[in-house]
C-alpha positions as CSV (number, residue, x, y, z in Angstrom):
1,M,-25.6,37.4,-8.9
2,K,-22.5,35.4,-9.8
3,A,-22.4,32.2,-11.8
4,T,-19.8,30.0,-13.4
5,V,-20.1,29.0,-17.0
6,S,-18.0,26.1,-18.3
7,R,-17.1,24.8,-21.7
8,K,-15.4,21.5,-22.5
9,A,-12.8,21.0,-25.2
10,H,-10.5,18.3,-26.4
11,F,-7.1,18.0,-28.0
12,N,-4.6,15.2,-28.7
13,A,-1.0,15.8,-28.1
14,A,2.4,14.1,-27.6
15,H,5.0,15.0,-25.0
16,R,8.0,13.8,-23.1
17,L,8.6,14.6,-19.5
18,Y,12.3,15.2,-18.8
19,R,14.8,17.9,-17.9
20,K,17.5,18.7,-20.3
21,D,19.9,19.4,-17.5
22,W,19.5,15.9,-15.9
23,S,21.0,12.6,-17.0
24,F,18.8,10.0,-18.7
25,E,19.0,7.9,-15.6
26,K,17.8,10.6,-13.3
27,N,15.0,11.5,-15.8
28,D,14.0,7.8,-15.9
29,A,14.0,7.5,-12.1
30,V,11.8,10.6,-11.8
31,F,9.5,10.4,-14.8
32,G,9.5,6.7,-15.7
33,K,7.7,5.7,-18.9
34,C,6.8,9.4,-19.4
35,N,10.6,10.0,-20.2
36,N,10.4,7.9,-23.4
37,P,12.7,9.7,-25.9
38,N,10.2,8.8,-28.6
39,F,7.5,10.7,-26.7
40,H,4.0,9.4,-25.8
41,G,0.5,10.9,-26.2
42,H,-2.7,11.7,-24.4
43,N,-6.3,12.5,-25.3
44,Y,-6.6,15.6,-23.2
45,E,-10.0,16.9,-22.0
46,L,-10.2,20.5,-21.0
47,I,-12.8,22.4,-19.0
48,V,-12.6,26.1,-19.1
49,S,-14.7,27.8,-16.4
50,I,-15.6,31.5,-16.2
51,T,-17.1,33.0,-13.1
52,G,-18.6,36.5,-13.0
53,E,-21.7,38.5,-12.5
54,I,-24.7,37.7,-14.7
55,D,-25.3,40.5,-17.1
56,K,-28.8,42.0,-16.4
57,E,-29.4,42.7,-20.1
58,T,-28.1,39.4,-21.7
59,G,-28.4,37.0,-18.8
60,Y,-24.8,35.8,-19.7
61,V,-21.7,35.7,-17.7
62,I,-19.9,35.3,-21.0
63,D,-21.3,34.6,-24.5
64,I,-20.4,30.9,-24.8
65,K,-19.7,31.3,-28.6
66,I,-17.0,33.9,-27.6
67,L,-15.6,31.4,-25.1
68,K,-15.7,28.6,-27.7
69,D,-13.8,30.8,-30.2
70,I,-11.1,31.7,-27.6
71,I,-10.6,28.1,-26.8
72,K,-10.3,27.1,-30.4
73,T,-7.8,29.9,-31.2
74,E,-5.7,29.8,-28.1
75,V,-5.7,26.1,-27.3
76,E,-7.1,23.7,-29.9
77,D,-5.4,25.2,-32.9
78,I,-2.1,25.4,-31.1
79,F,-2.0,22.1,-29.1
80,D,-4.1,19.6,-31.1
81,H,-2.1,16.9,-32.8
82,K,1.2,18.5,-31.8
83,N,4.3,17.4,-30.1
84,L,4.3,19.8,-27.2
85,N,8.0,19.6,-26.6
86,V,8.9,20.3,-30.2
87,E,6.0,22.3,-31.7
88,V,4.7,24.6,-29.0
89,P,7.1,27.4,-28.1
90,E,5.9,27.7,-24.5
91,F,7.4,24.2,-23.8
92,K,10.8,24.9,-25.3
93,D,12.3,25.2,-21.8
94,L,9.3,24.2,-19.7
95,N,8.5,20.5,-18.9
96,P,5.0,19.8,-20.4
97,T,3.5,18.3,-17.3
98,A,-0.3,18.5,-16.9
99,E,0.3,21.2,-14.3
100,N,2.4,23.3,-16.6
101,I,0.1,22.7,-19.6
102,A,-2.8,24.0,-17.4
103,V,-0.9,27.1,-16.4
104,V,0.1,27.8,-20.1
105,I,-3.5,27.4,-21.2
106,Y,-4.6,29.8,-18.4
107,N,-2.0,32.3,-19.4
108,K,-3.2,32.2,-23.0
109,I,-6.9,32.5,-22.2
110,K,-6.9,35.0,-19.4
111,P,-5.8,38.1,-21.4
112,K,-8.6,37.4,-23.9
113,L,-11.2,37.8,-21.1
114,A,-12.7,40.9,-19.5
115,S,-10.5,41.7,-16.4
116,Y,-13.5,41.2,-14.0
117,L,-14.0,37.6,-15.0
118,E,-12.4,34.8,-13.0
119,L,-10.9,31.8,-14.9
120,E,-10.3,28.3,-13.9
121,I,-8.7,25.6,-16.0
122,T,-9.3,21.9,-15.4
123,L,-7.1,19.6,-17.6
124,F,-7.6,15.9,-17.7
125,E,-4.5,14.0,-18.9
126,T,-6.4,10.7,-18.4
127,P,-9.9,10.1,-17.1
128,R,-8.4,9.6,-13.6
129,N,-5.6,12.2,-13.6
130,F,-6.4,15.9,-13.8
131,V,-5.1,19.3,-12.7
132,T,-7.1,22.4,-11.8
133,Y,-5.5,25.9,-12.0
134,S,-7.1,29.3,-11.3
135,G,-4.1,31.6,-11.3
136,K,-3.3,31.4,-7.7
């Protein structure tokens, strides 16, 4: 029997959407207010979902405490109250869009899980705007 276990997390972070190789005008045309050179912030909501077989002995897909600790170490400690463009190395040359943030989070969490577990990341940038990424 397979099941999906999910855990919610939260972090606050600032970012600026722009490409270094584009002019300010082109960045402004594509990214609008999100191209503010002084950055802007979001209260991100994260849902990390793990799918796998239910262990016959424990009844778990994954121990939720283990998942909680992975999220804290790999996401909250690194992203919370940070300027993503400046303070998070993965975004030195990667535009920190919600899509790219979700992929980076996936790539940070996936190696910490047993290989047989499936991972899906859902990242809410606002209550109405969100991205889902499952490694595909």
